[in-house]
N, C-alpha and C positions, 0 to 999 in steps of 0.2 A: 316406592315407585320402581326401584331397581332390584326388588326382591328376586325377580326371576333370574337376574344375572348372578346373584348370590347362590341361588339354588343350582344353577347350571354349574358354577365353579365347584360347589360342594359335591355334586353328582359326578363330575369329571374325576375328582379325587377318589371317590368311592369306586367308580368304574375302573380306574387305574389299578387299585388294589385288587379288585376282583379279577381283572385281566391278568395281573401278575401271577395269580394262582390258577389261571385258566378256568375261572368259575363264573365269568360274566354271562356268557351265553347260557350256562346251566341255570343261573338264577332267572334270567329272562324267560326261559322255556317253562318255568314253573307256572307262569301266568298266561300261557297260551302259545300260539305258534311263534316260531322264531321270526322276529321282524326282518323283512327282506332288506331293508335299508341298512341293517346292522350285520347282514350275513358275512360281509367281508371281514368284519372284526374278528370272527371266529378263527380266521386263518393267521391272525397276528399272535405270536407267542412272545410274551415279555419274559417268560421263564421257561427255558427248554427242558428243565429237569423236573417238571411237575409230574407227580405220580399219584396213583390212587383213583378211586371211583369219582364221578362228578360230585356225588354227595359229600364224600370225604374232603374234596378240594374246597367245596363251599364252606364246610365247617372250619377249615384252616383259615380261609379268607376272612370269615366273620370274626374269628379270634384275633386276627391281625388288625382288623379295623378298630378294635377296642371295646371298652365296657358296654357302650350303648348298643353296639351291634351284636354282642353276645346275648344281651337281654332280648333284642329284637328277634334273633334267631330262635331263642327259647320260646318266645311267644308264637312264632310261626310253627314251631313243633306241635302246638296245640291245634293246628288246623290242617290235618291230613286230607280233609275233604277238598282243600284248595291246592295244596302243594304236592299232594300224593303221599301215600303211606311210606314208601321207601325213603324219600327225603325227610319226612317228618321224623321217622325213627332214627335216621342218621343225625339229625339236628339235636336229638336228645343227648348226643355225645359231647355237645358243647360244654367245655369245662368252665364253670363260673368262678374261675380263679385268675386274678390279675394282680400285678404288683401293688403293694399297699401305698397309701399316701402318708405324708409326714404326720407324726403323732401330735405335733404342735398345732396343726390345722384341726385335728380331731378334737383337741382340748378346747380350741376357740369355738368350734361349733357347739360343743356340749355346754360351755359356759354361757354362750349367747342364747341358746335355745332353752336352757333350764334356769337361766337367770341367777346363777350363783357360781362362785369360784370352785375349781376342781377340789380343793382341799376341804371344802364344806360339804361337797356331795359324796366324796369317797375318802376313806382313810388311806387307801392305796390305789394307784392306777398304773397299770403296766404300759410303758411307752410302746413296746413292741407288740403289734397286733397278733392275735393267734390265728386269724383267718382274714382274707381279703377277697371280696367278690366284686361283681360288676357294678353294683350300686352302693355297697357299704362295706365296712370292715368291722371286726369285733375285737375288743380289748378285754382282757381279764382285769377285774378290780375287786376291791373289798369295800363293803358298805361301812358307814360310820359305826354301825352296830357290830361289825366283825363278820358279816355274812359274805361268802364268796359269790360274786355276781359276774354276768357277762354284759358288756356294754356295746351295743351296735350303733355305729355312726354313719350317716349317709356321706357319700363322697362329695366334696365341695364342687359346685358347678355342675353336678350330674343332671339336675332338672333342666338346666339351660341346654346342655349337650343333647339330651333326648328331644327337647322341643325343637332344636335346630334341625336334627336329622329327620324327625318325623314330619316336620313342615315341608322339607325338601321332598320326601317320599310322597306326601299328599299331593303336592304340586305335580310331580311326575305322574302319579296315578291318574289324575284328572286329564292331563295331556294325552296319556296313552289311551284312555277311554274315548277321547274325541276321535282318534284315528283308527281304533281297532274294535271291530264288533265282538271279537273273541274276548277282549279285555272288558268290554261292557257287560258281557255275560258273566264273567268271573268276578267283576266288581272289585278291582284292587283297592279302590278308595275305601270300601267297606272293611277290607282286610286291615288297611292302615289304621282306620278308626278303631277297630277292635284291639289292635296292638297298643294303640295310644291309651285306651281305657284300662287295659291290664297293667301297663307300666305306671300310669298315673296313680293307681292304688298302691303300688309298691314304693312309690316315692313319698308316701306319708306313713311313717312307721307307727303312727297311732292306729291306723287301719290294721296293720299286721299284729299289733298288740291286742286289739279287740278280737281278731281271729284266734290268736293263741288262747285268750281267756275263754272264748266260746268252746273251742275244742277241748280245753282242759275240763270245763264243766260237763261237757257231753261224755267224756271218757273217765270221769272220776270213779265210776264203779268197775272199770276194767282193770284187773290186777296185773295185766300183762303189758300195759301201755301207759306212758307218762308224758306230760307236757310241762315244761318249766313254768313257774309262776311269774307273772309280770309284776315288776316294781313300778307302779303307776306314778309314784312321786318323782321318779327319775326317767320318765318317758315323755317324749314330745314328738313333734313332726319329724325331726331329724335324729332323734335319739331313742333307742329302745333298750331298756334294762330288764333282765330276767335273772332268775336263779341260775347258778352255775350247774352244769350237768357233769356229774362224776360218772363217767362211763368210757367205753372203748368204741372208737369209730368203727362202723361197719366196713370201712375200707381195710381194716387190719384183722383179717380172719385168724392169722397166727396168734395175735395177742389175745383174741377172744378165747381161743383154745387154751392158751397158757393160763388164763384166768379161771379155768375150770367152768367156763360158760359153754352152753350147748348150741352150736350153730343151727342144728335142726329145729330145736325148740324156738329159737329166735326167728327163724324163717317162718315157722308156723304162726307165731304170735304176730308177726308183721302182717302177713296176708289176712289173717282172721280179723285183726284190728282194723285194717283198711276197709274190708268188706262190711264190718259192723258200722263203721262211721258212715259209709255210703248208704247202706240200707236202713239202719235205725235212725240216723239223724239227718241224712240228706246233706251232710256237710263234712268234707273230708280234706285231709292234707294232700295237695296235688303236686308236691315236689319231693317225692320220696327217693331221691338218689342217695347213694351211700354216705356222702358228706353230711347229710342232714339227719342221720340216724346213729344212735349209740346203744351199745349193749350194756345194760346195767345189772346190778345184783338181782339174783333170782330170775335171770333171763328176761328181764323186763326191757321192752323197747322204749327208748326215749327219743322223741322227734324235736327238731328245732327248725327255725326258718319258716315262717308262716305267711310269706309274701304271696304265694300262689295257693289259693284254696278253691275247692269245687263245691257247688251246691246244686242239688236236684230235688224237684218237688215230689210229693207223695205219689202222684199218679205215675210219674216216670220211674220211681223206685219200685212200684208194683210191677211195671213192665220189665224192669231190669231183673227183678227177682224171678219172674216167670221165665225169662230167657236163660238166666244162669242155672236155675233149677232144671230147666229142660235139657240143657247141655250136660249137666251133672248126671241126669237120669236117662239120657238119650230119648227124651220125650220131645220129638221134633214137631209134633202136632201142637203142643203147648207153646213152643217158641214161635211158630208160624202164627198162631191165633193172637199172641201178644203183639206181634208186629202189625197185624191187620186191625186189631182193636184200638191200638194207639194211633193209627193213621200213618204209621211209618211207611207202610206199603199201600198204594192207592187201591181202592176197592175194585177197580177194573182189572187188576192183575190176577193171574191164576193161582189160587190157594195151593193146589196140589203141586204145581211146578215150583213154587217158592219153597214149600216144605221139602221137596227133593233137593233143592239147592242148599238149604240149611243142613240137611243130612250129610251132604257132600263135604260140608265144612266140619261138622262135629265128629263123624265116624272115625276119620284118620287119627284123631288125637285122644280118643277115649281110652283111659287106663294107662296112658304112656307117661313116663316121668317128664318133667319140664325140660330136661336136657335133650329130649328127642322131639320137642315141639318148637318150631320156629314161630315166635310171636309175630315177627314181621310178615311171614307167609300167611299166617292165620288172619291177621288184620287185612292183608292184601286181598284175601278171598272175600272177606266181609264187604270191603269197599267195591270189589268187582260185582258182588251180588247186588249191592246198592244200586249200581249203575244199570245192571240188567233189568231190574224190576222197578226202575223209575222211583226208587226211594229218595225222599228229600233228606238233606243233611239235618241232623239233630244236634244243634250247637251244645245243648246241655249234656250230651253224652260224649262229645269229643274229648274234653278234658279228662273225663272219667276213663275213657279208653286208653288215653296216653298214660295216665297214672297207673292203670292196671299193668301195662307193658313194663313200666319202670319198676314197679313192685315185684313183678315176676323176675326181672333181671337181678334185682338185689337178692331175692329169695334163692335164685339159682346159684349165685356166688356163695351163699352160705351152705346150701344143701343141693348139690347137683342132682340128687335122686328124688327131689320133692315131687309129689303128684298134686298139681294144683286143684284138680277136681275133688280129690279126697280131703284135702285141707280145707277147701271152701265149703264142702257139703254141710257140715254141722251148722255153720252160720246161716247159710241160705235156707236150709230146711227149717231151722228154728224161726226165722223171720217169716217164711211162708206159712208155717203153722199158726203163728200168732197174728198175722196181718191179712192173710188171704182166706181165712175161714168165714163162713156166712155171718157169724156173730160180729166179727171185727168189721166186716163191711157194713152191717146194719148200724153199728155204733158210729162209724164214720158218717153214714148218711144222716143219722140223728143229729150229729154235731153240726153238719152243714145246714140242716133245717133250723136249728136254734140260732145259728149265725144269721140266717136269712131273716128270721123273725126279728132279730135285733136290729137289722137294717131297714125293716119295712117302714117304720114311721118316717124315716128320712126320705125313703123312696116316695111315700105318699106326699110329703111336704114338697119335694122337688117337682112332682107331677102337678100339684096344685099351683105352684109358682109358674110353671109352664103354661097351664091353662089360664091363669090370671093374665099373663102377657098376651095370650092368644085372644082373650076377651076384647082387647082394644082393637083387634083386627076383624073380629067376627061376633056379631050380636048373639049368636046361638051358643057361644062357648060355655055359658053358665050351666045350661042343661047337660052339655057333654061332660063338664067337670063333675057335676053331681053323679052322673052315671058312672064315670071313671072311678070316682071315690067309692061309690057303693060296690063296684066290681072289685076294687083293690081290697076293701075291707072283707069282702066275701072270701077272697083268696087268703087273706091273713087269718080269717077264722078257720078255714080249712087246714092251713098249715099248723095253726095252734092245736087244732083237734088231733091232727096226725102226731104231732110231737107229744101231746099229752097221752095219747093212746100208747105210743112207744115207751114212754116213761113208765106207765103202769105195767106194761109187758115186762120191762127190765126188772121192775121191783118184784114181780111175781116169780120170774125164773131165778132170781138171785136170793 
């Protein structure tokens, strides 16, 4: 009954912290015009020594608000279409590092969730965590069998904290939408809902374990990339146990050099492995900051922390390959055609003008090292082009674009002279050759035909059920059902004939 009062009190506290960092108005402006009723608040300075850009101030404020807001800020960073590319890229700077919680609480959570005392689960368990982030911390341990492992434990009460803050934001978003037409257009309620979905998955470590296992399976043939193996016997909703990673953090370039590892090769392996995941599997690690990457023997890249993963379907991957291949080869006609074929650009837009706009983006960066290319500026141009040609936001590409920017930043730190187009070219060209040739397209079409054939009996049965119910309302339904049945079997026969003919053709050419 009094939830609204609780929400208001919580929002006042949040507003105070944002105002202290002179970030309240900057946050509100992300979602539309500055509310006139709050215009005077912008003149109130709770801290006269605030420095930095609005985006930097917002980053500092979110860090001050604590773990749940750090994670919310990171989730917002995946929506540059809503908050703008400049702010989105700045939110990527949020450091997911917070003070650790007491190890006795970590042990209680482990014992409660895994149903056994610590000494039965591990022969050794380090009390001091090796890393602490917004939703969990990691302890080093040794299995009963003597294997070195990493144990990740959720923060106590973190789910409740997220639920409380997100519920307040949802209430505020609905109120704002009632009074602001601009807010209704931007749909802040939908943004809150998206953030809640992302975070809810991260709060179940079994989901992260499954993502790690899938990525490991997908990359097992890649000699340059590794994923630690999940210990499922010691994994639950609040606990995730994996093999220990013996490597050097990407944060420490000097240590990488002292270990006789090659930063240039590591940068190349990172970029190519990421592109391979996105194009070949449609499933990629979407949180590639330096703290989640390690340099291992033979310049192998090992990734950890699989709470944020991206997934794109085959049709989108084909469009992505066309776009990347086009930029790598300055084939702007190919890029433009991919956008129109996918429906990213409405058919009523001018093909030639859009092609010219794409050329204006691609030409200035061709052949230049990454150190001379501003990823933020490049992405800003893409979003500006999106607006000019009435392109609709493609949610499935937002996380990919954000991850590409992060991967570029990590690669730049390792090798300031890296040329992203040249490093990417072998992966892109190989995928295009294998997946966009006529034979590959025919095979995919045949696969879809066979899948349709497999579903047809159920389709016919559902249609008959529908006609059976319609019979009770109309006496002539029996004749219609017979006609429909004959028609469907005719289609089924045609599809079977086509599939059979294709199968014979494949046998003959192979």
